[in-house]
MARSEZA-327212 format. One line per 2 residues: number of its first residue (from 1); their letters; for each residue x, y negated, z of C-alpha. Coordinates in pm, 1 decimal, always signed. Layout:
NUM	A	X/Y/Z; ...
***
This chain:
1	MT	-1475.4/+4462.2/+4528.5; -1634.0/+4626.2/+4198.0
3	RE	-1955.1/+4801.8/+4142.1; -1760.2/+5119.3/+4150.6
5	AA	-1513.4/+5071.1/+4425.3; -1846.8/+5025.5/+4698.5
7	SP	-1835.3/+5166.1/+5028.0; -2123.3/+5364.5/+5182.4
9	LL	-2227.8/+5081.5/+5346.5; -2284.9/+4845.8/+5013.1
11	TP	-2578.1/+4965.5/+4745.4; -2563.6/+4863.8/+4402.5
13	GY	-2854.1/+4664.7/+4286.3; -2990.8/+4386.1/+4100.2
15	WC	-3050.3/+4043.0/+4175.5; -3322.8/+3814.2/+4002.9
17	ER	-3429.4/+3467.9/+3992.5; -3695.5/+3213.7/+3845.0
19	YV	-3653.3/+2860.7/+3818.2; -3896.8/+2637.8/+3715.6
21	YR	-3848.7/+2276.5/+3613.5; -4142.0/+2031.4/+3521.0
23	SV	-3967.1/+1947.2/+3197.4; -3638.6/+2013.5/+2955.0
25	HA	-3502.6/+1729.7/+3106.6; -3580.3/+1731.7/+3466.2
27	DR	-3297.6/+1753.5/+3711.4; -3484.6/+1890.1/+3993.9
29	LA	-3626.6/+2213.1/+4048.4; -4040.8/+2244.6/+4069.4
31	SW	-4000.2/+2614.5/+4214.3; -3782.4/+2869.2/+4265.5
33	TA	-3824.9/+3237.4/+4368.6; -3627.1/+3584.9/+4360.0
35	LA	-3642.9/+3943.0/+4422.3; -3403.6/+4243.6/+4452.0
37	TH	-3428.8/+4573.9/+4251.2; -3220.2/+4872.2/+4213.1
39	SP	-3261.6/+4912.0/+3858.5; -3163.2/+4742.9/+3543.7
41	VR	-3481.3/+4860.0/+3349.5; -3678.2/+4715.8/+3648.1
43	AV	-3526.2/+4381.3/+3672.6; -3550.7/+4329.8/+3280.9
45	RL	-3919.5/+4442.0/+3279.0; -4015.7/+4200.2/+3561.3
47	MG	-3855.6/+3912.6/+3383.3; -4054.0/+4013.4/+3071.2
49	AD	-4410.2/+4082.3/+3306.1; -4347.7/+3750.2/+3476.8
51	AR	-4294.2/+3540.2/+3159.1; -4607.5/+3717.0/+2995.8
53	RV	-4801.9/+3599.8/+3337.9; -4667.3/+3239.9/+3269.9
55	AA	-4779.0/+3230.5/+2908.7; -5114.7/+3413.1/+2986.5
57	GL	-5195.6/+3017.7/+3128.0; -5067.3/+2825.8/+2822.1
59	PE	-5337.0/+2688.9/+2550.1; -5377.4/+2960.8/+2276.4
61	GE	-5106.5/+2821.7/+2023.9; -4843.1/+2767.6/+2292.8
63	RQ	-4908.8/+3113.9/+2459.0; -4841.2/+3272.6/+2118.4
65	RV	-4531.2/+3090.7/+2056.5; -4402.9/+3187.4/+2380.6
67	LG	-4504.8/+3565.1/+2340.2; -4357.4/+3556.0/+2008.7
69	ML	-4024.9/+3480.3/+2177.7; -4033.8/+3759.3/+2426.6
71	GG	-4051.7/+4017.4/+2140.7; -3760.2/+4171.2/+1949.0
73	PG	-3427.9/+4334.3/+2079.4; -3392.8/+4088.2/+2354.1
75	PI	-3504.0/+4346.1/+2649.2; -3229.6/+4633.7/+2524.9
77	GA	-2998.1/+4362.9/+2501.7; -3034.6/+4255.7/+2844.2
79	MA	-3046.6/+4607.0/+2997.5; -2743.5/+4664.4/+2840.1
81	AL	-2550.7/+4392.1/+2986.4; -2682.5/+4433.3/+3343.1
83	QR	-2523.6/+4808.8/+3287.6; -2207.1/+4635.4/+3182.1
85	SE	-2209.1/+4473.3/+3485.4; -2256.6/+4117.0/+3308.4
87	PC	-2563.3/+3896.4/+3377.1; -2840.7/+3814.2/+3162.0
89	GL	-3124.0/+3555.7/+3122.2; -3421.1/+3418.2/+2963.0
91	AL	-3504.2/+3051.7/+2911.5; -3861.5/+2931.6/+2774.1
93	DC	-4016.3/+2575.8/+2718.6; -4372.4/+2621.7/+2855.1
95	AG	-4613.2/+2345.8/+2723.0; -4333.2/+2142.0/+2867.1
97	AW	-4211.0/+2293.8/+3201.7; -3863.7/+2477.0/+3169.2
99	VE	-3869.3/+2832.3/+3321.3; -3519.6/+3037.0/+3342.7
101	WS	-3545.5/+3381.1/+3467.6; -3155.8/+3547.4/+3536.9
103	AR	-3037.2/+3906.1/+3665.8; -2739.2/+3988.8/+3767.6
105	PV	-2571.4/+4300.2/+3923.0; -2480.9/+4275.8/+4273.0
107	LF	-2361.1/+4485.7/+4579.9; -2647.1/+4486.6/+4865.3
109	LS	-2510.3/+4544.9/+5227.3; -2774.8/+4816.7/+5352.9
111	LV	-2898.5/+4715.4/+5688.5; -3224.6/+4905.3/+5699.7
113	DG	-3347.9/+5200.8/+5575.3; -3448.5/+5205.2/+5204.0
115	AP	-3288.5/+5119.9/+4872.0; -3279.4/+4771.7/+4749.3
117	GT	-3551.9/+4646.4/+4597.0; -3782.5/+4858.8/+4823.4
119	PG	-4082.4/+4627.6/+4921.3; -4062.6/+4494.4/+5269.1
121	PR	-4362.4/+4446.0/+5491.6; -4636.0/+4228.8/+5362.5
123	RA	-4983.3/+4159.5/+5379.7; -5233.6/+4342.4/+5220.5
125	GE	-5317.3/+4223.8/+4842.2; -5010.0/+3992.7/+4859.0
127	PT	-4852.4/+4028.5/+4468.6; -4528.4/+4206.4/+4392.4
129	GF	-4250.1/+4098.3/+4150.2; -4199.8/+3698.6/+4099.0
131	GA	-4512.2/+3615.5/+4256.2; -4833.5/+3442.8/+4119.4
133	PL	-4866.3/+3323.3/+3753.7; -4757.7/+2963.8/+3685.5
135	AP	-5049.2/+2722.8/+3597.0; -5028.4/+2373.9/+3552.4
137	GE	-5183.3/+2188.7/+3834.2; -5267.5/+1837.3/+3893.7
139	DF	-4930.0/+1717.8/+3902.7; -4786.2/+1966.3/+3671.1
141	P	-4698.0/+1886.4/+3329.5
***
């Protein structure tokens, strides 16, 4: 079923994911998280904001390199791809860890009141978006 032919029970939206691998050559995930939103603009903004949070935990030279890769026309092209019902993504080598973000158009089944991407119940102070910043730990490269 195409996005345009959605029934009243289906709502167009965007599914966003973040995959983190311990290195460029790793074949196992270190972490994964996902979120849903109703807007292609919000999907791209959330990916960019999360990439900036990841970069904030890096040493100065590495942070500047990653932030430099986030500039330019990339966000506009990503939003345009989502508007054309095409997926988009971003992949960065962050101090040895490989981080991939992706967003793709989907149809959500309406099970409860509220638009896709509307936050569900959560504890006070719990972060929204992709979650906590990625910072190297003891066993993280």
